[in-house]
N, C-alpha and C positions, 0 to 999 in steps of 0.2 A: 524848185526841185522837180526833176522830170519823173515821168512814170516809171522808168527803170530804177531810179533811186528809191521811189516810194515802194515799189515791189520788193526790192532788196531789204528794206527796213521791215516790211510786213513778213517776208519769209524768215527774217531773223527772229521776229517775235515768235513765230511758230516753232522755230528751232530752240529758242531759249525755253519755251514752255516744255518741250519734250525732254530736253536735258535736265531741267529743274526737277521734273517728275522722276525720271530714271535715276538721277543721282541724289534724290531726297534733299533737294535744296529749296526749302520752302520760302526762304527770303527771296530768291530769284522768282519762284512761282508767284508770290504775292505781287511782285513788280510787273507781272504780265497782265494784271487785271485792274480796271478802274475800281475805286472804292465802292461804287454802287453796282458793280457787275452782276449779271445774272447768268447762271449756268443750269442746263438741264440735259437729260439724256434719255434715250429709249433703246431697249434691246429688242431687235427684230420688230415684231408687231405688238410687243408688250406694252405695259403701262408706262406712262411718263414718270421718270424719276426726277424729283425736284419740282419746281425750281429751287436752286440754292441761291440765296440773295445776299449780295455783298461779298467783298473780297475775303473777309474773315471766315464766312461760312464755306466758301469755295475751297480755301486753303485747308480748313478743317476736314472737309470731305477727302481731299488728297492725302492728308496725314493719316486719316482712318483707313483709307484704301491701302496705303503703303504698309501700315502696321499689320495688315492681314495677309501680306504676301510673304512667301518664303523662297521666292525666286527673284531673278534680276529681269526686269522688264526693259524692253526697247520699243519706243514709239517711233515709227517711221512715217513721216508725213510726205505726201506726194500729190501730184496733179493739182497744184495750187492755182486757183482761178480768182483773180481780183476783179470785182465789179463795183459799180457805183462809187468810184473813188472821187472824193472831194478833198479839200485842204485838211479837213478835220474828221472825216468819216470814211469808212470803206466797208464793203461787204465781201467776204472771202469764203470760198468753198474749197475744201481739200479732202484728201483721203488719208486714212490712218491704216497702217498695218501694225498690229500689236504682236510682238514676239516675246516669248518667255524663254529664259535660259535657266535651267536647273540641273546642276551636276554637269554632265557631258551631253545634255539633251537640249536641243533648240526646237521650240514648238511655236507655230503660228496659232495664237489664241483666237484672234478675230480680226475682222476688218471693220472699218467704220467710215462715215462721212462726217466731217466737221462743217457746221454752218456757223459762221462768225460775223458779228458786227463789231467793228473796231472803232475806237475813238482816239484821236491824237490828244494826249494829255501831257503838259509840260514838255512838249517837243518830241514825245515818244508815242508810238502806237501801242495801244493796250486793248485787251478784250473788254468790250462793254456787254456783249451777249455772246454766249457760246452754247451751241447745242451739239451733242454727240449722238449720232444715230448708228449704234452698233448693229452689224449684220447678223451676228450670232452671239448667244450667251457663252460665257467661258467660266 
């Protein structure tokens, strides 16, 4: 498989993650992570949130977050850079623009940087480690 094919598969993982969250599809969300994945986040220069360890804990975090929202979120991922690509691992950096739609109002809530370590598992790319660095609280 060539680098272009690998990049397409990696970008697809990023897209599946965003659609899974935005559409509350926790089955698809779970499929984005390895069983022993680790996720953390930080808002601006605040304290580290997490780490959340394991697929179940990460999906639980997503479910709790979704339950607290009364708007429709759209996660837009851009500026994807793939580094350190091997047959079974990759390091990926990308940007997030987080949009909220409530009633007739569209609001940019925040931007962020994703720092990801991916692992190939059963032929598919999955998040092994994910760190979300939000630029602003929302």
